[in-house]
Backbone as XML, in Angstrom:
<?xml version="1.0"?>
<chain id="A" units="angstrom">
  <residue number="1" name="MET">
    <atom name="N" x="-1.429" y="-24.044" z="9.099"/>
    <atom name="CA" x="-0.091" y="-23.672" z="9.493"/>
    <atom name="C" x="0.139" y="-22.217" z="9.096"/>
  </residue>
  <residue number="2" name="ILE">
    <atom name="N" x="0.812" y="-21.483" z="9.963"/>
    <atom name="CA" x="1.072" y="-20.062" z="9.725"/>
    <atom name="C" x="2.563" y="-19.791" z="9.869"/>
  </residue>
  <residue number="3" name="PHE">
    <atom name="N" x="3.094" y="-19.075" z="8.890"/>
    <atom name="CA" x="4.494" y="-18.679" z="8.901"/>
    <atom name="C" x="4.663" y="-17.478" z="9.827"/>
  </residue>
  <residue number="4" name="VAL">
    <atom name="N" x="5.746" y="-17.445" z="10.605"/>
    <atom name="CA" x="6.029" y="-16.345" z="11.524"/>
    <atom name="C" x="7.245" y="-15.577" z="11.007"/>
  </residue>
  <residue number="5" name="ASP">
    <atom name="N" x="7.052" y="-14.287" z="10.779"/>
    <atom name="CA" x="8.087" y="-13.416" z="10.215"/>
    <atom name="C" x="8.794" y="-12.607" z="11.299"/>
  </residue>
  <residue number="6" name="THR">
    <atom name="N" x="9.970" y="-12.131" z="10.963"/>
    <atom name="CA" x="10.754" y="-11.262" z="11.844"/>
    <atom name="C" x="9.937" y="-10.060" z="12.309"/>
  </residue>
  <residue number="7" name="SER">
    <atom name="N" x="9.173" y="-9.463" z="11.407"/>
    <atom name="CA" x="8.409" y="-8.261" z="11.771"/>
    <atom name="C" x="7.446" y="-8.531" z="12.919"/>
  </residue>
  <residue number="8" name="ALA">
    <atom name="N" x="6.868" y="-9.710" z="12.956"/>
    <atom name="CA" x="5.945" y="-10.070" z="14.038"/>
    <atom name="C" x="6.700" y="-10.368" z="15.330"/>
  </residue>
  <residue number="9" name="LEU">
    <atom name="N" x="7.803" y="-11.085" z="15.220"/>
    <atom name="CA" x="8.599" y="-11.411" z="16.411"/>
    <atom name="C" x="9.130" y="-10.136" z="17.057"/>
  </residue>
  <residue number="10" name="TYR">
    <atom name="N" x="9.650" y="-9.247" z="16.238"/>
    <atom name="CA" x="10.179" y="-8.001" z="16.774"/>
    <atom name="C" x="9.078" y="-7.161" z="17.423"/>
  </residue>
  <residue number="11" name="ALA">
    <atom name="N" x="7.951" y="-7.031" z="16.746"/>
    <atom name="CA" x="6.849" y="-6.236" z="17.304"/>
    <atom name="C" x="6.374" y="-6.808" z="18.631"/>
  </residue>
  <residue number="12" name="ARG">
    <atom name="N" x="6.395" y="-8.123" z="18.756"/>
    <atom name="CA" x="5.973" y="-8.753" z="20.013"/>
    <atom name="C" x="6.920" y="-8.395" z="21.159"/>
  </residue>
  <residue number="13" name="LEU">
    <atom name="N" x="8.194" y="-8.246" z="20.874"/>
    <atom name="CA" x="9.181" y="-7.974" z="21.921"/>
    <atom name="C" x="9.359" y="-6.495" z="22.253"/>
  </residue>
  <residue number="14" name="ASP">
    <atom name="N" x="9.182" y="-5.628" z="21.287"/>
    <atom name="CA" x="9.434" y="-4.194" z="21.488"/>
    <atom name="C" x="8.154" y="-3.480" z="21.895"/>
  </residue>
  <residue number="15" name="ARG">
    <atom name="N" x="8.069" y="-3.127" z="23.152"/>
    <atom name="CA" x="6.865" y="-2.461" z="23.675"/>
    <atom name="C" x="6.594" y="-1.116" z="23.004"/>
  </residue>
  <residue number="16" name="ASP">
    <atom name="N" x="7.612" y="-0.528" z="22.387"/>
    <atom name="CA" x="7.452" y="0.757" z="21.713"/>
    <atom name="C" x="7.118" y="0.615" z="20.225"/>
  </residue>
  <residue number="17" name="ASP">
    <atom name="N" x="7.105" y="-0.601" z="19.726"/>
    <atom name="CA" x="6.775" y="-0.821" z="18.321"/>
    <atom name="C" x="5.297" y="-0.506" z="18.093"/>
  </residue>
  <residue number="18" name="ARG">
    <atom name="N" x="4.993" y="0.114" z="16.968"/>
    <atom name="CA" x="3.600" y="0.513" z="16.702"/>
    <atom name="C" x="2.653" y="-0.676" z="16.580"/>
  </residue>
  <residue number="19" name="TYR">
    <atom name="N" x="3.176" y="-1.855" z="16.319"/>
    <atom name="CA" x="2.346" y="-3.049" z="16.194"/>
    <atom name="C" x="2.401" y="-3.956" z="17.424"/>
  </residue>
  <residue number="20" name="HIS">
    <atom name="N" x="3.003" y="-3.474" z="18.499"/>
    <atom name="CA" x="3.221" y="-4.325" z="19.671"/>
    <atom name="C" x="1.920" y="-4.942" z="20.207"/>
  </residue>
  <residue number="21" name="ARG">
    <atom name="N" x="0.923" y="-4.137" z="20.444"/>
    <atom name="CA" x="-0.332" y="-4.674" z="21.006"/>
    <atom name="C" x="-0.960" y="-5.714" z="20.087"/>
  </residue>
  <residue number="22" name="GLU">
    <atom name="N" x="-0.971" y="-5.436" z="18.794"/>
    <atom name="CA" x="-1.513" y="-6.398" z="17.833"/>
    <atom name="C" x="-0.693" y="-7.685" z="17.828"/>
  </residue>
  <residue number="23" name="ALA">
    <atom name="N" x="0.615" y="-7.549" z="17.940"/>
    <atom name="CA" x="1.493" y="-8.722" z="17.934"/>
    <atom name="C" x="1.256" y="-9.582" z="19.169"/>
  </residue>
  <residue number="24" name="VAL">
    <atom name="N" x="1.117" y="-8.960" z="20.320"/>
    <atom name="CA" x="0.864" y="-9.702" z="21.560"/>
    <atom name="C" x="-0.456" y="-10.463" z="21.445"/>
  </residue>
  <residue number="25" name="ALA">
    <atom name="N" x="-1.508" y="-9.775" z="21.033"/>
    <atom name="CA" x="-2.830" y="-10.402" z="20.938"/>
    <atom name="C" x="-2.856" y="-11.496" z="19.874"/>
  </residue>
  <residue number="26" name="THR">
    <atom name="N" x="-2.248" y="-11.243" z="18.743"/>
    <atom name="CA" x="-2.260" y="-12.222" z="17.655"/>
    <atom name="C" x="-1.472" y="-13.465" z="18.027"/>
  </residue>
  <residue number="27" name="LEU">
    <atom name="N" x="-0.297" y="-13.281" z="18.599"/>
    <atom name="CA" x="0.507" y="-14.452" z="18.968"/>
    <atom name="C" x="-0.194" y="-15.278" z="20.040"/>
  </residue>
  <residue number="28" name="ALA">
    <atom name="N" x="-0.833" y="-14.629" z="20.988"/>
    <atom name="CA" x="-1.573" y="-15.368" z="22.020"/>
    <atom name="C" x="-2.692" y="-16.191" z="21.387"/>
  </residue>
  <residue number="29" name="ARG">
    <atom name="N" x="-3.376" y="-15.604" z="20.431"/>
    <atom name="CA" x="-4.461" y="-16.308" z="19.739"/>
    <atom name="C" x="-3.928" y="-17.458" z="18.886"/>
  </residue>
  <residue number="30" name="LEU">
    <atom name="N" x="-2.877" y="-17.213" z="18.137"/>
    <atom name="CA" x="-2.335" y="-18.222" z="17.235"/>
    <atom name="C" x="-1.673" y="-19.383" z="17.976"/>
  </residue>
  <residue number="31" name="ALA">
    <atom name="N" x="-0.941" y="-19.075" z="19.035"/>
    <atom name="CA" x="-0.211" y="-20.109" z="19.769"/>
    <atom name="C" x="-1.159" y="-21.107" z="20.419"/>
  </residue>
  <residue number="32" name="GLY">
    <atom name="N" x="-2.410" y="-20.696" z="20.600"/>
    <atom name="CA" x="-3.385" y="-21.580" z="21.218"/>
    <atom name="C" x="-3.980" y="-22.609" z="20.287"/>
  </residue>
  <residue number="33" name="GLY">
    <atom name="N" x="-3.790" y="-22.481" z="18.974"/>
    <atom name="CA" x="-4.441" y="-23.434" z="18.102"/>
    <atom name="C" x="-3.798" y="-23.651" z="16.758"/>
  </residue>
  <residue number="34" name="GLU">
    <atom name="N" x="-3.038" y="-22.708" z="16.286"/>
    <atom name="CA" x="-2.426" y="-22.822" z="14.962"/>
    <atom name="C" x="-1.021" y="-23.420" z="15.073"/>
  </residue>
  <residue number="35" name="ALA">
    <atom name="N" x="-0.647" y="-24.195" z="14.087"/>
    <atom name="CA" x="0.739" y="-24.652" z="13.988"/>
    <atom name="C" x="1.544" y="-23.488" z="13.416"/>
  </residue>
  <residue number="36" name="LEU">
    <atom name="N" x="2.600" y="-23.114" z="14.100"/>
    <atom name="CA" x="3.424" y="-21.986" z="13.696"/>
    <atom name="C" x="4.779" y="-22.484" z="13.221"/>
  </residue>
  <residue number="37" name="PHE">
    <atom name="N" x="5.281" y="-21.877" z="12.155"/>
    <atom name="CA" x="6.624" y="-22.238" z="11.722"/>
    <atom name="C" x="7.333" y="-21.047" z="11.124"/>
  </residue>
  <residue number="38" name="THR">
    <atom name="N" x="8.642" y="-21.148" z="11.100"/>
    <atom name="CA" x="9.506" y="-20.155" z="10.471"/>
    <atom name="C" x="10.716" y="-20.905" z="9.943"/>
  </residue>
  <residue number="39" name="HIS">
    <atom name="N" x="11.711" y="-20.177" z="9.494"/>
    <atom name="CA" x="12.932" y="-20.849" z="9.053"/>
    <atom name="C" x="14.150" y="-20.219" z="9.714"/>
  </residue>
  <residue number="40" name="ASN">
    <atom name="N" x="15.265" y="-20.898" z="9.574"/>
    <atom name="CA" x="16.474" y="-20.490" z="10.285"/>
    <atom name="C" x="16.973" y="-19.107" z="9.879"/>
  </residue>
  <residue number="41" name="TYR">
    <atom name="N" x="16.712" y="-18.643" z="8.660"/>
    <atom name="CA" x="17.140" y="-17.303" z="8.281"/>
    <atom name="C" x="16.379" y="-16.249" z="9.087"/>
  </residue>
  <residue number="42" name="VAL">
    <atom name="N" x="15.096" y="-16.492" z="9.326"/>
    <atom name="CA" x="14.302" y="-15.565" z="10.139"/>
    <atom name="C" x="14.829" y="-15.543" z="11.568"/>
  </residue>
  <residue number="43" name="VAL">
    <atom name="N" x="15.206" y="-16.691" z="12.089"/>
    <atom name="CA" x="15.758" y="-16.729" z="13.453"/>
    <atom name="C" x="17.025" y="-15.884" z="13.525"/>
  </residue>
  <residue number="44" name="VAL">
    <atom name="N" x="17.919" y="-16.053" z="12.579"/>
    <atom name="CA" x="19.171" y="-15.286" z="12.576"/>
    <atom name="C" x="18.883" y="-13.788" z="12.424"/>
  </residue>
  <residue number="45" name="GLU">
    <atom name="N" x="18.022" y="-13.440" z="11.480"/>
    <atom name="CA" x="17.669" y="-12.037" z="11.265"/>
    <atom name="C" x="17.030" y="-11.438" z="12.523"/>
  </residue>
  <residue number="46" name="SER">
    <atom name="N" x="16.126" y="-12.173" z="13.136"/>
    <atom name="CA" x="15.418" y="-11.685" z="14.328"/>
    <atom name="C" x="16.356" y="-11.498" z="15.507"/>
  </residue>
  <residue number="47" name="VAL">
    <atom name="N" x="17.233" y="-12.452" z="15.726"/>
    <atom name="CA" x="18.184" y="-12.335" z="16.837"/>
    <atom name="C" x="19.090" y="-11.129" z="16.630"/>
  </residue>
  <residue number="48" name="ALA">
    <atom name="N" x="19.585" y="-10.940" z="15.421"/>
    <atom name="CA" x="20.452" y="-9.793" z="15.156"/>
    <atom name="C" x="19.715" y="-8.477" z="15.388"/>
  </residue>
  <residue number="49" name="LEU">
    <atom name="N" x="18.487" y="-8.386" z="14.900"/>
    <atom name="CA" x="17.692" y="-7.168" z="15.066"/>
    <atom name="C" x="17.367" y="-6.908" z="16.540"/>
  </residue>
  <residue number="50" name="VAL">
    <atom name="N" x="16.892" y="-7.929" z="17.221"/>
    <atom name="CA" x="16.504" y="-7.784" z="18.625"/>
    <atom name="C" x="17.715" y="-7.461" z="19.497"/>
  </residue>
  <residue number="51" name="ARG">
    <atom name="N" x="18.801" y="-8.182" z="19.307"/>
    <atom name="CA" x="19.996" y="-7.925" z="20.108"/>
    <atom name="C" x="20.502" y="-6.504" z="19.879"/>
  </residue>
  <residue number="52" name="GLY">
    <atom name="N" x="20.520" y="-6.080" z="18.624"/>
    <atom name="CA" x="21.019" y="-4.750" z="18.303"/>
    <atom name="C" x="20.157" y="-3.619" z="18.838"/>
  </residue>
  <residue number="53" name="ARG">
    <atom name="N" x="18.849" y="-3.820" z="18.842"/>
    <atom name="CA" x="17.943" y="-2.742" z="19.266"/>
    <atom name="C" x="17.466" y="-2.861" z="20.705"/>
  </residue>
  <residue number="54" name="LEU">
    <atom name="N" x="17.311" y="-4.085" z="21.199"/>
    <atom name="CA" x="16.704" y="-4.282" z="22.518"/>
    <atom name="C" x="17.640" y="-4.928" z="23.539"/>
  </residue>
  <residue number="55" name="GLY">
    <atom name="N" x="18.753" y="-5.469" z="23.086"/>
    <atom name="CA" x="19.736" y="-6.039" z="24.000"/>
    <atom name="C" x="19.723" y="-7.553" z="24.057"/>
  </residue>
  <residue number="56" name="VAL">
    <atom name="N" x="20.729" y="-8.083" z="24.717"/>
    <atom name="CA" x="20.934" y="-9.529" z="24.759"/>
    <atom name="C" x="19.831" y="-10.246" z="25.541"/>
  </residue>
  <residue number="57" name="GLU">
    <atom name="N" x="19.281" y="-9.642" z="26.576"/>
    <atom name="CA" x="18.211" y="-10.303" z="27.337"/>
    <atom name="C" x="16.956" y="-10.473" z="26.484"/>
  </residue>
  <residue number="58" name="ALA">
    <atom name="N" x="16.665" y="-9.484" z="25.659"/>
    <atom name="CA" x="15.518" y="-9.612" z="24.747"/>
    <atom name="C" x="15.784" y="-10.709" z="23.718"/>
  </residue>
  <residue number="59" name="ALA">
    <atom name="N" x="17.024" y="-10.821" z="23.257"/>
    <atom name="CA" x="17.375" y="-11.892" z="22.325"/>
    <atom name="C" x="17.223" y="-13.251" z="23.001"/>
  </residue>
  <residue number="60" name="ARG">
    <atom name="N" x="17.589" y="-13.333" z="24.266"/>
    <atom name="CA" x="17.421" y="-14.575" z="25.033"/>
    <atom name="C" x="15.935" y="-14.932" z="25.152"/>
  </residue>
  <residue number="61" name="THR">
    <atom name="N" x="15.103" y="-13.939" z="25.415"/>
    <atom name="CA" x="13.656" y="-14.161" z="25.499"/>
    <atom name="C" x="13.111" y="-14.647" z="24.158"/>
  </residue>
  <residue number="62" name="LEU">
    <atom name="N" x="13.585" y="-14.045" z="23.093"/>
    <atom name="CA" x="13.178" y="-14.478" z="21.755"/>
    <atom name="C" x="13.499" y="-15.957" z="21.549"/>
  </residue>
  <residue number="63" name="LEU">
    <atom name="N" x="14.733" y="-16.330" z="21.808"/>
    <atom name="CA" x="15.181" y="-17.700" z="21.559"/>
    <atom name="C" x="14.562" y="-18.718" z="22.505"/>
  </residue>
  <residue number="64" name="ASN">
    <atom name="N" x="14.478" y="-18.386" z="23.779"/>
    <atom name="CA" x="14.012" y="-19.354" z="24.773"/>
    <atom name="C" x="12.504" y="-19.414" z="24.942"/>
  </residue>
  <residue number="65" name="ASP">
    <atom name="N" x="11.830" y="-18.298" z="24.747"/>
    <atom name="CA" x="10.399" y="-18.239" z="25.041"/>
    <atom name="C" x="9.535" y="-18.048" z="23.789"/>
  </residue>
  <residue number="66" name="LEU">
    <atom name="N" x="9.798" y="-16.982" z="23.071"/>
    <atom name="CA" x="8.932" y="-16.624" z="21.953"/>
    <atom name="C" x="8.970" y="-17.666" z="20.834"/>
  </residue>
  <residue number="67" name="LEU">
    <atom name="N" x="10.132" y="-18.218" z="20.576"/>
    <atom name="CA" x="10.240" y="-19.215" z="19.509"/>
    <atom name="C" x="9.927" y="-20.636" z="19.976"/>
  </residue>
  <residue number="68" name="ALA">
    <atom name="N" x="9.678" y="-20.833" z="21.260"/>
    <atom name="CA" x="9.418" y="-22.184" z="21.779"/>
    <atom name="C" x="8.268" y="-22.895" z="21.064"/>
  </residue>
  <residue number="69" name="PRO">
    <atom name="N" x="7.136" y="-22.239" z="20.795"/>
    <atom name="CA" x="6.039" y="-22.955" z="20.123"/>
    <atom name="C" x="6.130" y="-22.946" z="18.594"/>
  </residue>
  <residue number="70" name="VAL">
    <atom name="N" x="7.224" y="-22.422" z="18.070"/>
    <atom name="CA" x="7.368" y="-22.261" z="16.627"/>
    <atom name="C" x="8.327" y="-23.325" z="16.082"/>
  </residue>
  <residue number="71" name="GLU">
    <atom name="N" x="7.866" y="-24.076" z="15.104"/>
    <atom name="CA" x="8.745" y="-25.045" z="14.451"/>
    <atom name="C" x="9.692" y="-24.278" z="13.528"/>
  </residue>
  <residue number="72" name="VAL">
    <atom name="N" x="10.969" y="-24.544" z="13.657"/>
    <atom name="CA" x="11.967" y="-23.890" z="12.807"/>
    <atom name="C" x="12.451" y="-24.901" z="11.778"/>
  </residue>
  <residue number="73" name="VAL">
    <atom name="N" x="12.207" y="-24.585" z="10.505"/>
    <atom name="CA" x="12.688" y="-25.434" z="9.417"/>
    <atom name="C" x="13.956" y="-24.799" z="8.849"/>
  </residue>
  <residue number="74" name="TRP">
    <atom name="N" x="14.784" y="-25.625" z="8.253"/>
    <atom name="CA" x="16.049" y="-25.155" z="7.700"/>
    <atom name="C" x="15.905" y="-24.922" z="6.208"/>
  </residue>
  <residue number="75" name="VAL">
    <atom name="N" x="16.415" y="-23.808" z="5.748"/>
    <atom name="CA" x="16.425" y="-23.499" z="4.328"/>
    <atom name="C" x="17.472" y="-24.400" z="3.678"/>
  </residue>
  <residue number="76" name="ASP">
    <atom name="N" x="17.035" y="-25.237" z="2.752"/>
    <atom name="CA" x="17.984" y="-26.130" z="2.087"/>
    <atom name="C" x="18.623" y="-25.418" z="0.892"/>
  </residue>
  <residue number="77" name="ARG">
    <atom name="N" x="19.544" y="-26.100" z="0.271"/>
    <atom name="CA" x="20.311" y="-25.497" z="-0.821"/>
    <atom name="C" x="19.420" y="-25.029" z="-1.974"/>
  </residue>
  <residue number="78" name="SER">
    <atom name="N" x="18.464" y="-25.854" z="-2.381"/>
    <atom name="CA" x="17.639" y="-25.461" z="-3.529"/>
    <atom name="C" x="16.737" y="-24.266" z="-3.190"/>
  </residue>
  <residue number="79" name="ALA">
    <atom name="N" x="16.205" y="-24.213" z="-1.977"/>
    <atom name="CA" x="15.394" y="-23.059" z="-1.564"/>
    <atom name="C" x="16.269" y="-21.808" z="-1.473"/>
  </residue>
  <residue number="80" name="HIS">
    <atom name="N" x="17.475" y="-21.973" z="-0.975"/>
    <atom name="CA" x="18.405" y="-20.846" z="-0.893"/>
    <atom name="C" x="18.717" y="-20.314" z="-2.295"/>
  </residue>
  <residue number="81" name="GLU">
    <atom name="N" x="19.016" y="-21.213" z="-3.211"/>
    <atom name="CA" x="19.338" y="-20.794" z="-4.576"/>
    <atom name="C" x="18.155" y="-20.102" z="-5.245"/>
  </residue>
  <residue number="82" name="ALA">
    <atom name="N" x="16.953" y="-20.606" z="-5.022"/>
    <atom name="CA" x="15.760" y="-19.954" z="-5.569"/>
    <atom name="C" x="15.559" y="-18.574" z="-4.948"/>
  </residue>
  <residue number="83" name="ALA">
    <atom name="N" x="15.819" y="-18.457" z="-3.646"/>
    <atom name="CA" x="15.682" y="-17.173" z="-2.954"/>
    <atom name="C" x="16.706" y="-16.165" z="-3.472"/>
  </residue>
  <residue number="84" name="VAL">
    <atom name="N" x="17.921" y="-16.613" z="-3.684"/>
    <atom name="CA" x="18.958" y="-15.725" z="-4.231"/>
    <atom name="C" x="18.556" y="-15.242" z="-5.624"/>
  </residue>
  <residue number="85" name="ALA">
    <atom name="N" x="18.067" y="-16.139" z="-6.457"/>
    <atom name="CA" x="17.629" y="-15.752" z="-7.799"/>
    <atom name="C" x="16.495" y="-14.728" z="-7.727"/>
  </residue>
  <residue number="86" name="ALA">
    <atom name="N" x="15.536" y="-14.949" z="-6.839"/>
    <atom name="CA" x="14.420" y="-14.003" z="-6.688"/>
    <atom name="C" x="14.909" y="-12.658" z="-6.160"/>
  </residue>
  <residue number="87" name="PHE">
    <atom name="N" x="15.832" y="-12.688" z="-5.216"/>
    <atom name="CA" x="16.399" y="-11.460" z="-4.659"/>
    <atom name="C" x="17.104" y="-10.651" z="-5.749"/>
  </residue>
  <residue number="88" name="LEU">
    <atom name="N" x="17.923" y="-11.317" z="-6.535"/>
    <atom name="CA" x="18.650" y="-10.625" z="-7.602"/>
    <atom name="C" x="17.694" y="-10.092" z="-8.660"/>
  </residue>
  <residue number="89" name="ALA">
    <atom name="N" x="16.660" y="-10.838" z="-8.988"/>
    <atom name="CA" x="15.673" y="-10.387" z="-9.969"/>
    <atom name="C" x="14.898" y="-9.176" z="-9.459"/>
  </residue>
  <residue number="90" name="ALA">
    <atom name="N" x="14.673" y="-9.117" z="-8.139"/>
    <atom name="CA" x="13.924" y="-8.003" z="-7.545"/>
    <atom name="C" x="14.774" y="-6.747" z="-7.417"/>
  </residue>
  <residue number="91" name="GLN">
    <atom name="N" x="16.058" y="-6.853" z="-7.664"/>
    <atom name="CA" x="16.980" y="-5.721" z="-7.635"/>
    <atom name="C" x="16.903" y="-4.922" z="-6.338"/>
  </residue>
  <residue number="92" name="GLY">
    <atom name="N" x="16.843" y="-5.659" z="-5.218"/>
    <atom name="CA" x="16.887" y="-5.003" z="-3.921"/>
    <atom name="C" x="15.563" y="-4.493" z="-3.393"/>
  </residue>
  <residue number="93" name="ARG">
    <atom name="N" x="14.475" y="-4.749" z="-4.096"/>
    <atom name="CA" x="13.177" y="-4.256" z="-3.626"/>
    <atom name="C" x="12.604" y="-5.122" z="-2.509"/>
  </residue>
  <residue number="94" name="VAL">
    <atom name="N" x="13.205" y="-6.264" z="-2.270"/>
    <atom name="CA" x="12.768" y="-7.167" z="-1.206"/>
    <atom name="C" x="14.023" y="-7.842" z="-0.657"/>
  </residue>
  <residue number="95" name="SER">
    <atom name="N" x="14.019" y="-8.158" z="0.630"/>
    <atom name="CA" x="15.213" y="-8.722" z="1.257"/>
    <atom name="C" x="15.420" y="-10.186" z="0.868"/>
  </residue>
  <residue number="96" name="LEU">
    <atom name="N" x="16.648" y="-10.644" z="1.012"/>
    <atom name="CA" x="16.960" y="-12.044" z="0.759"/>
    <atom name="C" x="16.197" y="-12.936" z="1.734"/>
  </residue>
  <residue number="97" name="VAL">
    <atom name="N" x="16.072" y="-12.518" z="2.977"/>
    <atom name="CA" x="15.329" y="-13.317" z="3.959"/>
    <atom name="C" x="13.867" y="-13.422" z="3.551"/>
  </residue>
  <residue number="98" name="ASP">
    <atom name="N" x="13.280" y="-12.334" z="3.091"/>
    <atom name="CA" x="11.890" y="-12.405" z="2.627"/>
    <atom name="C" x="11.764" y="-13.326" z="1.415"/>
  </residue>
  <residue number="99" name="CYS">
    <atom name="N" x="12.707" y="-13.240" z="0.494"/>
    <atom name="CA" x="12.672" y="-14.136" z="-0.668"/>
    <atom name="C" x="12.744" y="-15.594" z="-0.223"/>
  </residue>
  <residue number="100" name="ALA">
    <atom name="N" x="13.573" y="-15.878" z="0.770"/>
    <atom name="CA" x="13.641" y="-17.238" z="1.316"/>
    <atom name="C" x="12.319" y="-17.609" z="1.974"/>
  </residue>
  <residue number="101" name="SER">
    <atom name="N" x="11.706" y="-16.675" z="2.672"/>
    <atom name="CA" x="10.410" y="-16.935" z="3.313"/>
    <atom name="C" x="9.354" y="-17.292" z="2.274"/>
  </residue>
  <residue number="102" name="PHE">
    <atom name="N" x="9.290" y="-16.512" z="1.210"/>
    <atom name="CA" x="8.300" y="-16.776" z="0.162"/>
    <atom name="C" x="8.521" y="-18.155" z="-0.456"/>
  </residue>
  <residue number="103" name="GLU">
    <atom name="N" x="9.759" y="-18.501" z="-0.682"/>
    <atom name="CA" x="10.081" y="-19.798" z="-1.271"/>
    <atom name="C" x="9.712" y="-20.938" z="-0.331"/>
  </residue>
  <residue number="104" name="VAL">
    <atom name="N" x="10.074" y="-20.807" z="0.924"/>
    <atom name="CA" x="9.752" y="-21.844" z="1.923"/>
    <atom name="C" x="8.238" y="-21.991" z="2.057"/>
  </residue>
  <residue number="105" name="MET">
    <atom name="N" x="7.530" y="-20.880" z="2.096"/>
    <atom name="CA" x="6.074" y="-20.925" z="2.219"/>
    <atom name="C" x="5.436" y="-21.607" z="1.010"/>
  </residue>
  <residue number="106" name="ARG">
    <atom name="N" x="5.864" y="-21.241" z="-0.180"/>
    <atom name="CA" x="5.303" y="-21.854" z="-1.390"/>
    <atom name="C" x="5.549" y="-23.358" z="-1.405"/>
  </residue>
  <residue number="107" name="ARG">
    <atom name="N" x="6.754" y="-23.763" z="-1.068"/>
    <atom name="CA" x="7.087" y="-25.192" z="-1.071"/>
    <atom name="C" x="6.280" y="-25.964" z="-0.030"/>
  </residue>
  <residue number="108" name="ALA">
    <atom name="N" x="5.938" y="-25.301" z="1.068"/>
    <atom name="CA" x="5.164" y="-25.957" z="2.127"/>
    <atom name="C" x="3.661" y="-25.822" z="1.909"/>
  </residue>
  <residue number="109" name="GLY">
    <atom name="N" x="3.252" y="-25.069" z="0.887"/>
    <atom name="CA" x="1.828" y="-24.872" z="0.626"/>
    <atom name="C" x="1.160" y="-23.962" z="1.643"/>
  </residue>
  <residue number="110" name="ILE">
    <atom name="N" x="1.923" y="-23.038" z="2.203"/>
    <atom name="CA" x="1.411" y="-22.115" z="3.223"/>
    <atom name="C" x="1.104" y="-20.779" z="2.563"/>
  </residue>
  <residue number="111" name="ASP">
    <atom name="N" x="-0.095" y="-20.256" z="2.832"/>
    <atom name="CA" x="-0.466" y="-18.987" z="2.212"/>
    <atom name="C" x="-0.647" y="-17.845" z="3.208"/>
  </residue>
  <residue number="112" name="THR">
    <atom name="N" x="-0.390" y="-18.108" z="4.501"/>
    <atom name="CA" x="-0.638" y="-17.098" z="5.529"/>
    <atom name="C" x="0.600" y="-16.879" z="6.381"/>
  </residue>
  <residue number="113" name="ALA">
    <atom name="N" x="0.890" y="-15.602" z="6.625"/>
    <atom name="CA" x="2.029" y="-15.237" z="7.464"/>
    <atom name="C" x="1.575" y="-14.306" z="8.581"/>
  </residue>
  <residue number="114" name="PHE">
    <atom name="N" x="2.100" y="-14.532" z="9.767"/>
    <atom name="CA" x="1.973" y="-13.588" z="10.869"/>
    <atom name="C" x="3.104" y="-12.594" z="10.640"/>
  </residue>
  <residue number="115" name="ALA">
    <atom name="N" x="2.740" y="-11.455" z="10.065"/>
    <atom name="CA" x="3.751" y="-10.487" z="9.640"/>
    <atom name="C" x="3.150" y="-9.097" z="9.559"/>
  </residue>
  <residue number="116" name="PHE">
    <atom name="N" x="3.999" y="-8.113" z="9.795"/>
    <atom name="CA" x="3.623" y="-6.715" z="9.615"/>
    <atom name="C" x="4.396" y="-6.116" z="8.439"/>
  </residue>
  <residue number="117" name="ASP">
    <atom name="N" x="4.960" y="-6.955" z="7.619"/>
    <atom name="CA" x="5.760" y="-6.582" z="6.456"/>
    <atom name="C" x="4.856" y="-6.667" z="5.222"/>
  </residue>
  <residue number="118" name="ALA">
    <atom name="N" x="4.641" y="-5.536" z="4.576"/>
    <atom name="CA" x="3.739" y="-5.471" z="3.414"/>
    <atom name="C" x="4.238" y="-6.282" z="2.223"/>
  </residue>
  <residue number="119" name="ASP">
    <atom name="N" x="5.510" y="-6.663" z="2.219"/>
    <atom name="CA" x="6.028" y="-7.465" z="1.103"/>
    <atom name="C" x="5.312" y="-8.808" z="0.995"/>
  </residue>
  <residue number="120" name="PHE">
    <atom name="N" x="4.838" y="-9.354" z="2.102"/>
    <atom name="CA" x="4.123" y="-10.637" z="2.034"/>
    <atom name="C" x="2.855" y="-10.503" z="1.192"/>
  </residue>
  <residue number="121" name="ALA">
    <atom name="N" x="2.064" y="-9.478" z="1.451"/>
    <atom name="CA" x="0.842" y="-9.264" z="0.669"/>
    <atom name="C" x="1.170" y="-8.954" z="-0.786"/>
  </residue>
  <residue number="122" name="ARG">
    <atom name="N" x="2.214" y="-8.165" z="-1.007"/>
    <atom name="CA" x="2.619" y="-7.831" z="-2.377"/>
    <atom name="C" x="3.040" y="-9.064" z="-3.159"/>
  </residue>
  <residue number="123" name="HIS">
    <atom name="N" x="3.453" y="-10.101" z="-2.467"/>
    <atom name="CA" x="3.888" y="-11.338" z="-3.135"/>
    <atom name="C" x="2.835" y="-12.439" z="-3.060"/>
  </residue>
  <residue number="124" name="GLY">
    <atom name="N" x="1.597" y="-12.034" z="-2.756"/>
    <atom name="CA" x="0.470" y="-12.966" z="-2.873"/>
    <atom name="C" x="0.108" y="-13.742" z="-1.638"/>
  </residue>
  <residue number="125" name="PHE">
    <atom name="N" x="0.652" y="-13.389" z="-0.475"/>
    <atom name="CA" x="0.339" y="-14.093" z="0.753"/>
    <atom name="C" x="-0.643" y="-13.299" z="1.595"/>
  </residue>
  <residue number="126" name="ARG">
    <atom name="N" x="-1.436" y="-14.012" z="2.339"/>
    <atom name="CA" x="-2.348" y="-13.386" z="3.305"/>
    <atom name="C" x="-1.553" y="-13.148" z="4.585"/>
  </residue>
  <residue number="127" name="THR">
    <atom name="N" x="-1.836" y="-12.044" z="5.266"/>
    <atom name="CA" x="-1.161" y="-11.790" z="6.541"/>
    <atom name="C" x="-2.178" y="-11.672" z="7.664"/>
  </residue>
  <residue number="128" name="VAL">
    <atom name="N" x="-1.751" y="-12.049" z="8.834"/>
    <atom name="CA" x="-2.516" y="-11.814" z="10.052"/>
    <atom name="C" x="-1.640" y="-11.002" z="10.971"/>
  </residue>
  <residue number="129" name="PRO">
    <atom name="N" x="-2.147" y="-10.091" z="11.768"/>
    <atom name="CA" x="-3.572" y="-9.962" z="12.061"/>
    <atom name="C" x="-4.358" y="-9.333" z="10.943"/>
  </residue>
</chain>
């Protein structure tokens, strides 16, 4: 199972993103055989970013097409509280959404993320591509 981060979703949609080609190729490869998952905070963050930078049609594509093969899990209260504690301890060096991602991944026993965000590697996760 591979976690899907906002950085990968955005790069896949934005043709001008420096990681766009890698994101397209990686998602095509992963969607063919790997179980993909993310959480609801990433969906909210991604929609806000995509809508703000690329427009509502790109946000629609994200929600209807790009996230279709991705299982979306919900951040529960205890994961949220752990993420908030980690965020506050990090003193702003990592986002609350990333802290939630790390917590969700650890609880699910997932060590790999489809991400272009270096914070995943800094927090002990493997990234693809």
